[in-house]
Short mmCIF file of the C-alpha atoms (twelve columns), coordinates in Angstrom:
data_MODEL
# 
_entry.id   MODEL 
# 
loop_
_atom_site.group_PDB 
_atom_site.id 
_atom_site.type_symbol 
_atom_site.label_atom_id 
_atom_site.label_alt_id 
_atom_site.label_comp_id 
_atom_site.label_asym_id 
_atom_site.label_seq_id 
_atom_site.Cartn_x 
_atom_site.Cartn_y 
_atom_site.Cartn_z 
_atom_site.pdbx_PDB_model_num 
ATOM 1   C CA . MET A 1   5.114   9.313   -9.290  1 
ATOM 2   C CA . ALA A 2   6.141   8.639   -12.831 1 
ATOM 3   C CA . ASN A 3   9.405   9.936   -14.266 1 
ATOM 4   C CA . GLY A 4   10.576  11.037  -10.850 1 
ATOM 5   C CA . ARG A 5   7.666   13.426  -10.372 1 
ATOM 6   C CA . GLY A 6   5.363   13.375  -7.399  1 
ATOM 7   C CA . TRP A 7   5.102   14.414  -3.801  1 
ATOM 8   C CA . ASP A 8   8.745   15.442  -3.542  1 
ATOM 9   C CA . GLN A 9   8.346   17.936  -6.395  1 
ATOM 10  C CA . THR A 10  5.024   19.383  -5.228  1 
ATOM 11  C CA . MET A 11  5.820   20.388  -1.673  1 
ATOM 12  C CA . SER A 12  5.233   24.065  -2.366  1 
ATOM 13  C CA . ALA A 13  1.818   23.320  -3.839  1 
ATOM 14  C CA . SER A 14  1.032   21.179  -0.836  1 
ATOM 15  C CA . GLN A 15  1.968   24.036  1.465   1 
ATOM 16  C CA . ARG A 16  -0.328  26.403  -0.406  1 
ATOM 17  C CA . THR A 17  -3.268  24.033  -0.456  1 
ATOM 18  C CA . ARG A 18  -4.369  22.449  2.812   1 
ATOM 19  C CA . SER A 19  -5.339  18.861  2.027   1 
ATOM 20  C CA . VAL A 20  -7.895  16.801  3.871   1 
ATOM 21  C CA . PHE A 21  -6.679  13.580  2.295   1 
ATOM 22  C CA . PHE A 22  -4.907  12.063  5.255   1 
ATOM 23  C CA . THR A 23  -7.686  12.812  7.707   1 
ATOM 24  C CA . VAL A 24  -10.351 11.343  5.436   1 
ATOM 25  C CA . ALA A 25  -8.170  8.464   4.272   1 
ATOM 26  C CA . ALA A 26  -7.343  7.401   7.784   1 
ATOM 27  C CA . THR A 27  -10.992 7.129   8.680   1 
ATOM 28  C CA . THR A 28  -12.266 5.750   5.371   1 
ATOM 29  C CA . ALA A 29  -9.811  2.885   5.723   1 
ATOM 30  C CA . LEU A 30  -12.241 1.615   8.331   1 
ATOM 31  C CA . ILE A 31  -14.520 -0.161  5.890   1 
ATOM 32  C CA . VAL A 32  -17.422 -2.247  7.143   1 
ATOM 33  C CA . GLY A 33  -16.987 -5.990  6.703   1 
ATOM 34  C CA . ALA A 34  -20.611 -6.339  5.702   1 
ATOM 35  C CA . VAL A 35  -19.814 -5.143  2.172   1 
ATOM 36  C CA . ALA A 36  -17.565 -8.122  1.435   1 
ATOM 37  C CA . GLY A 37  -20.360 -10.303 0.050   1 
ATOM 38  C CA . PRO A 38  -21.621 -8.079  -2.788  1 
ATOM 39  C CA . ILE A 39  -18.104 -6.901  -3.563  1 
ATOM 40  C CA . ALA A 40  -16.945 -10.489 -3.972  1 
ATOM 41  C CA . ALA A 41  -19.520 -11.069 -6.680  1 
ATOM 42  C CA . ALA A 42  -18.290 -8.002  -8.550  1 
ATOM 43  C CA . TYR A 43  -14.682 -9.170  -8.477  1 
ATOM 44  C CA . ALA A 44  -15.382 -12.860 -9.043  1 
ATOM 45  C CA . ASP A 45  -13.333 -14.587 -11.731 1 
ATOM 46  C CA . ASP A 46  -12.893 -18.103 -13.044 1 
ATOM 47  C CA . GLY A 47  -10.004 -19.093 -10.801 1 
ATOM 48  C CA . CYS A 48  -8.010  -18.118 -7.768  1 
ATOM 49  C CA . ALA A 49  -4.285  -17.411 -7.755  1 
ATOM 50  C CA . ASP A 50  -1.895  -18.593 -5.081  1 
ATOM 51  C CA . VAL A 51  -0.988  -14.974 -4.378  1 
ATOM 52  C CA . GLU A 52  -2.515  -11.620 -5.251  1 
ATOM 53  C CA . VAL A 53  -0.610  -8.356  -4.984  1 
ATOM 54  C CA . VAL A 54  -2.832  -5.348  -4.234  1 
ATOM 55  C CA . PHE A 55  -0.670  -2.301  -4.933  1 
ATOM 56  C CA . ALA A 56  -1.346  1.451   -4.877  1 
ATOM 57  C CA . ARG A 57  0.748   3.516   -7.277  1 
ATOM 58  C CA . GLY A 58  2.324   6.902   -6.599  1 
ATOM 59  C CA . THR A 59  1.213   10.385  -7.583  1 
ATOM 60  C CA . ASN A 60  0.943   11.090  -11.318 1 
ATOM 61  C CA . GLU A 61  1.586   7.498   -12.336 1 
ATOM 62  C CA . ALA A 62  -0.747  6.018   -14.939 1 
ATOM 63  C CA . PRO A 63  -3.511  3.635   -13.794 1 
ATOM 64  C CA . GLY A 64  -2.152  0.275   -12.756 1 
ATOM 65  C CA . VAL A 65  0.547   -0.466  -10.196 1 
ATOM 66  C CA . GLY A 66  3.126   2.053   -11.415 1 
ATOM 67  C CA . ALA A 67  6.843   1.565   -12.035 1 
ATOM 68  C CA . THR A 68  7.777   0.733   -8.439  1 
ATOM 69  C CA . GLY A 69  4.777   -1.562  -8.106  1 
ATOM 70  C CA . GLN A 70  5.626   -3.448  -11.293 1 
ATOM 71  C CA . ALA A 71  9.253   -3.845  -10.240 1 
ATOM 72  C CA . PHE A 72  8.062   -5.243  -6.910  1 
ATOM 73  C CA . VAL A 73  5.624   -7.634  -8.611  1 
ATOM 74  C CA . ASP A 74  8.365   -8.868  -10.958 1 
ATOM 75  C CA . ALA A 75  10.761  -9.404  -8.065  1 
ATOM 76  C CA . LEU A 76  8.152   -11.190 -5.973  1 
ATOM 77  C CA . THR A 77  7.110   -13.444 -8.858  1 
ATOM 78  C CA . ALA A 78  10.747  -14.417 -9.312  1 
ATOM 79  C CA . GLU A 79  10.879  -15.341 -5.618  1 
ATOM 80  C CA . LEU A 80  7.855   -17.633 -5.954  1 
ATOM 81  C CA . PRO A 81  8.641   -20.176 -8.675  1 
ATOM 82  C CA . GLY A 82  5.699   -22.427 -9.413  1 
ATOM 83  C CA . LYS A 83  3.201   -20.059 -7.790  1 
ATOM 84  C CA . THR A 84  0.527   -18.113 -9.651  1 
ATOM 85  C CA . VAL A 85  0.578   -14.396 -8.886  1 
ATOM 86  C CA . ASP A 86  -2.295  -12.067 -9.754  1 
ATOM 87  C CA . VAL A 87  -1.946  -8.296  -9.599  1 
ATOM 88  C CA . TYR A 88  -4.506  -5.624  -8.744  1 
ATOM 89  C CA . GLY A 89  -3.751  -1.939  -9.193  1 
ATOM 90  C CA . VAL A 90  -5.693  0.058   -6.610  1 
ATOM 91  C CA . ASN A 91  -8.233  2.230   -8.390  1 
ATOM 92  C CA . TYR A 92  -7.819  5.852   -7.344  1 
ATOM 93  C CA . PRO A 93  -6.799  9.094   -9.081  1 
ATOM 94  C CA . ALA A 94  -3.232  9.295   -7.674  1 
ATOM 95  C CA . SER A 95  -3.397  13.002  -8.464  1 
ATOM 96  C CA . LEU A 96  -2.397  16.180  -6.677  1 
ATOM 97  C CA . ASN A 97  -5.953  16.391  -5.364  1 
ATOM 98  C CA . PHE A 98  -5.024  14.348  -2.316  1 
ATOM 99  C CA . SER A 99  -8.571  14.344  -0.958  1 
ATOM 100 C CA . GLN A 100 -9.501  11.950  -3.791  1 
ATOM 101 C CA . ALA A 101 -6.958  9.399   -2.581  1 
ATOM 102 C CA . VAL A 102 -9.578  8.296   -0.078  1 
ATOM 103 C CA . ASP A 103 -11.041 6.411   -3.053  1 
ATOM 104 C CA . GLY A 104 -7.911  4.253   -3.018  1 
ATOM 105 C CA . VAL A 105 -8.292  3.403   0.651   1 
ATOM 106 C CA . ALA A 106 -11.849 2.262   0.059   1 
ATOM 107 C CA . ASP A 107 -10.930 0.380   -3.124  1 
ATOM 108 C CA . ALA A 108 -7.989  -1.445  -1.534  1 
ATOM 109 C CA . SER A 109 -10.114 -2.416  1.460   1 
ATOM 110 C CA . ASN A 110 -12.920 -3.628  -0.786  1 
ATOM 111 C CA . ARG A 111 -10.579 -5.633  -2.964  1 
ATOM 112 C CA . ILE A 112 -8.920  -7.329  0.009   1 
ATOM 113 C CA . GLN A 113 -12.301 -8.301  1.447   1 
ATOM 114 C CA . ALA A 114 -13.443 -9.535  -1.960  1 
ATOM 115 C CA . ILE A 115 -10.412 -11.815 -2.352  1 
ATOM 116 C CA . ALA A 116 -10.868 -13.175 1.155   1 
ATOM 117 C CA . ALA A 117 -14.506 -14.013 0.407   1 
ATOM 118 C CA . GLN A 118 -14.144 -15.297 -3.157  1 
ATOM 119 C CA . CYS A 119 -10.708 -16.931 -2.915  1 
ATOM 120 C CA . PRO A 120 -10.072 -17.716 0.766   1 
ATOM 121 C CA . ALA A 121 -6.932  -19.744 0.010   1 
ATOM 122 C CA . THR A 122 -5.315  -16.888 -1.911  1 
ATOM 123 C CA . LYS A 123 -2.650  -15.066 0.077   1 
ATOM 124 C CA . ILE A 124 -2.638  -11.299 -0.280  1 
ATOM 125 C CA . VAL A 125 0.336   -8.953  -0.424  1 
ATOM 126 C CA . LEU A 126 -0.660  -5.314  0.109   1 
ATOM 127 C CA . GLY A 127 1.740   -2.664  -1.130  1 
ATOM 128 C CA . GLY A 128 2.101   0.954   -2.095  1 
ATOM 129 C CA . TYR A 129 4.539   3.633   -3.155  1 
ATOM 130 C CA . SER A 130 4.569   7.243   -1.880  1 
ATOM 131 C CA . GLN A 131 0.960   8.487   -1.887  1 
ATOM 132 C CA . GLY A 132 0.070   4.859   -2.549  1 
ATOM 133 C CA . ALA A 133 2.041   3.839   0.539   1 
ATOM 134 C CA . ALA A 134 -0.158  6.208   2.545   1 
ATOM 135 C CA . VAL A 135 -3.236  4.606   0.966   1 
ATOM 136 C CA . ALA A 136 -2.002  1.100   1.792   1 
ATOM 137 C CA . GLY A 137 -0.895  2.069   5.282   1 
ATOM 138 C CA . TYR A 138 -4.206  3.641   6.194   1 
ATOM 139 C CA . THR A 139 -5.986  0.591   4.767   1 
ATOM 140 C CA . THR A 140 -4.538  -1.479  7.600   1 
ATOM 141 C CA . ALA A 141 -5.886  0.895   10.289  1 
ATOM 142 C CA . GLY A 142 -7.404  -0.944  13.212  1 
ATOM 143 C CA . ALA A 143 -8.960  1.996   15.048  1 
ATOM 144 C CA . VAL A 144 -10.395 5.438   14.437  1 
ATOM 145 C CA . PRO A 145 -7.685  8.085   14.957  1 
ATOM 146 C CA . ALA A 146 -8.240  10.121  18.105  1 
ATOM 147 C CA . GLY A 147 -10.381 13.166  17.518  1 
ATOM 148 C CA . PHE A 148 -11.903 12.020  14.231  1 
ATOM 149 C CA . SER A 149 -15.420 10.839  13.460  1 
ATOM 150 C CA . LEU A 150 -16.234 8.136   10.961  1 
ATOM 151 C CA . PRO A 151 -18.019 9.218   7.773   1 
ATOM 152 C CA . ALA A 152 -21.657 8.202   7.379   1 
ATOM 153 C CA . GLY A 153 -22.024 4.539   6.466   1 
ATOM 154 C CA . ILE A 154 -18.679 3.479   7.935   1 
ATOM 155 C CA . SER A 155 -18.934 1.563   11.185  1 
ATOM 156 C CA . GLY A 156 -15.498 0.141   11.890  1 
ATOM 157 C CA . PRO A 157 -12.235 -1.321  10.561  1 
ATOM 158 C CA . MET A 158 -11.933 -4.271  8.233   1 
ATOM 159 C CA . PRO A 159 -12.911 -7.384  10.221  1 
ATOM 160 C CA . ALA A 160 -10.087 -8.890  12.246  1 
ATOM 161 C CA . SER A 161 -10.585 -12.119 10.306  1 
ATOM 162 C CA . ILE A 162 -9.430  -10.372 7.112   1 
ATOM 163 C CA . ALA A 163 -5.935  -9.859  8.528   1 
ATOM 164 C CA . SER A 164 -5.152  -13.569 8.296   1 
ATOM 165 C CA . HIS A 165 -5.598  -13.364 4.517   1 
ATOM 166 C CA . VAL A 166 -2.961  -10.632 4.193   1 
ATOM 167 C CA . ALA A 167 0.422   -12.327 4.330   1 
ATOM 168 C CA . ALA A 168 2.603   -9.234  3.897   1 
ATOM 169 C CA . VAL A 169 2.540   -5.458  3.571   1 
ATOM 170 C CA . ALA A 170 5.290   -3.674  1.601   1 
ATOM 171 C CA . LEU A 171 5.523   0.123   1.592   1 
ATOM 172 C CA . PHE A 172 8.019   2.264   -0.305  1 
ATOM 173 C CA . GLY A 173 8.654   5.940   0.440   1 
ATOM 174 C CA . THR A 174 5.887   6.270   3.021   1 
ATOM 175 C CA . PRO A 175 5.265   9.956   3.879   1 
ATOM 176 C CA . ASP A 176 6.660   10.718  7.332   1 
ATOM 177 C CA . ASP A 177 5.152   12.991  9.990   1 
ATOM 178 C CA . TRP A 178 7.127   16.006  8.777   1 
ATOM 179 C CA . PHE A 179 5.892   15.592  5.228   1 
ATOM 180 C CA . LEU A 180 2.352   14.977  6.417   1 
ATOM 181 C CA . SER A 181 2.490   18.302  8.237   1 
ATOM 182 C CA . LEU A 182 3.151   20.035  4.925   1 
ATOM 183 C CA . VAL A 183 -0.030  18.726  3.350   1 
ATOM 184 C CA . ASP A 184 -2.209  18.697  6.457   1 
ATOM 185 C CA . ARG A 185 -0.921  19.703  9.880   1 
ATOM 186 C CA . ASP A 186 -3.769  17.774  11.526  1 
ATOM 187 C CA . ALA A 187 -3.122  14.532  9.634   1 
ATOM 188 C CA . PRO A 188 -2.684  11.483  11.881  1 
ATOM 189 C CA . PRO A 189 0.549   9.504   11.472  1 
ATOM 190 C CA . ILE A 190 0.517   6.584   9.073   1 
ATOM 191 C CA . THR A 191 0.635   3.692   11.494  1 
ATOM 192 C CA . ILE A 192 0.369   0.077   10.383  1 
ATOM 193 C CA . GLY A 193 -2.468  -1.607  12.272  1 
ATOM 194 C CA . GLN A 194 -1.544  -4.018  15.059  1 
ATOM 195 C CA . LEU A 195 -2.836  -7.031  13.119  1 
ATOM 196 C CA . TYR A 196 -0.507  -6.209  10.209  1 
ATOM 197 C CA . SER A 197 2.606   -4.680  11.782  1 
ATOM 198 C CA . ALA A 198 4.531   -7.925  12.290  1 
ATOM 199 C CA . LYS A 199 4.225   -8.780  8.599   1 
ATOM 200 C CA . ALA A 200 5.000   -5.309  7.216   1 
ATOM 201 C CA . ILE A 201 8.168   -3.847  5.741   1 
ATOM 202 C CA . GLN A 202 8.607   -0.108  5.163   1 
ATOM 203 C CA . LEU A 203 11.528  1.026   3.045   1 
ATOM 204 C CA . CYS A 204 12.880  4.552   2.669   1 
ATOM 205 C CA . ALA A 205 15.789  5.518   0.423   1 
ATOM 206 C CA . THR A 206 18.453  7.697   1.998   1 
ATOM 207 C CA . GLY A 207 17.762  11.341  1.187   1 
ATOM 208 C CA . ASP A 208 14.176  10.770  0.040   1 
ATOM 209 C CA . PRO A 209 12.446  14.048  0.997   1 
ATOM 210 C CA . VAL A 210 9.098   12.300  1.485   1 
ATOM 211 C CA . CYS A 211 10.223  9.786   4.109   1 
ATOM 212 C CA . PHE A 212 13.836  10.444  5.157   1 
ATOM 213 C CA . PRO A 213 14.353  13.045  7.913   1 
ATOM 214 C CA . GLY A 214 15.999  16.081  6.338   1 
ATOM 215 C CA . GLY A 215 16.096  14.403  2.943   1 
ATOM 216 C CA . LEU A 216 16.684  16.717  -0.016  1 
ATOM 217 C CA . THR A 217 17.457  14.284  -2.851  1 
ATOM 218 C CA . ARG A 218 14.507  14.255  -5.217  1 
ATOM 219 C CA . SER A 219 15.935  11.416  -7.292  1 
ATOM 220 C CA . ALA A 220 15.962  9.206   -4.194  1 
ATOM 221 C CA . HIS A 221 12.182  9.207   -4.155  1 
ATOM 222 C CA . SER A 222 12.028  7.659   -7.616  1 
ATOM 223 C CA . SER A 223 14.853  5.182   -7.014  1 
ATOM 224 C CA . TYR A 224 12.932  2.302   -5.421  1 
ATOM 225 C CA . LYS A 225 12.319  0.464   -8.663  1 
ATOM 226 C CA . ASP A 226 16.044  -0.003  -9.267  1 
ATOM 227 C CA . ASN A 227 17.891  0.590   -5.964  1 
ATOM 228 C CA . GLY A 228 17.457  -2.987  -4.717  1 
ATOM 229 C CA . MET A 229 14.667  -2.241  -2.274  1 
ATOM 230 C CA . VAL A 230 11.937  -3.930  -4.330  1 
ATOM 231 C CA . VAL A 231 14.022  -7.119  -4.192  1 
ATOM 232 C CA . GLN A 232 14.504  -6.690  -0.442  1 
ATOM 233 C CA . ALA A 233 10.749  -6.322  -0.016  1 
ATOM 234 C CA . ALA A 234 10.056  -9.262  -2.325  1 
ATOM 235 C CA . VAL A 235 12.336  -11.572 -0.304  1 
ATOM 236 C CA . PHE A 236 10.598  -10.432 2.883   1 
ATOM 237 C CA . ALA A 237 7.130   -10.976 1.384   1 
ATOM 238 C CA . ALA A 238 8.060   -14.400 0.014   1 
ATOM 239 C CA . ARG A 239 9.137   -15.498 3.471   1 
ATOM 240 C CA . GLN A 240 5.941   -14.124 4.977   1 
ATOM 241 C CA . LEU A 241 4.019   -16.156 2.419   1 
ATOM 242 C CA . GLY A 242 5.318   -19.241 4.149   1 
ATOM 243 C CA . GLY A 243 8.030   -20.486 1.880   1 
ATOM 244 C CA . GLU A 244 11.761  -20.075 1.439   1 
ATOM 245 C CA . SER A 245 12.440  -17.414 -1.150  1 
ATOM 246 C CA . ALA A 246 14.339  -18.281 -4.325  1 
ATOM 247 C CA . ALA A 247 17.220  -16.032 -3.233  1 
ATOM 248 C CA . ALA A 248 17.445  -17.729 0.158   1 
ATOM 249 C CA . ALA A 249 17.318  -21.165 -1.478  1 
ATOM 250 C CA . MET A 250 20.232  -20.251 -3.752  1 
ATOM 251 C CA . GLU A 251 22.256  -19.018 -0.762  1 
ATOM 252 C CA . THR A 252 21.603  -22.294 1.065   1 
ATOM 253 C CA . ALA A 253 22.601  -24.368 -1.950  1 
ATOM 254 C CA . SER A 254 25.850  -22.449 -2.517  1 
# 
């Protein structure tokens, strides 16, 4: 949601246009593990990083990880001195056509499975901002939401074995149930899957109309990149990665 634009400024459009994004995204997150092999070949590179951040940007942000995603990557890299950190921007439109965001759920799932197959020692940090937080959240789904049928060719969630490769999940400005009802009253809640919930952090700025109950402050939704929350998430992720964060080390030394 570049330049402060995004879901919080398009509520009226969302109310006029009933979106199927969340319904489809929640089910398309359940990607078959059998695709991991061929996907791995497509993503193969010459080396494997210690950590890879897979991040889904917000609405209207340019391809890549977006401003919040980049701030999070920078903060996390600073917390991991001596570690190599690769970054993957989830490939999806991030547009107001929310039904197309299902492409991001599939792409994030595919990328995670590819890393696990090609670089099994690489630890993955999954993240997202706003619409991207919905994409990332649904990617962790461990079951088909009640009342929904899987699309043709999808047979179940990512294999349970994939969860061990994901060290942390960091979500910023995740759409809450109230906001979901504006875009699709039948949308299932964004619930982090059981295999990922203990290693997930969800951050919501006070007054953010997308995630904060009764929030009316549009600027709050674009504040994550500089309100300290990316650093908070980076410290959490660094600890989940199995090492003492740089910030914690400095506190101990002082």
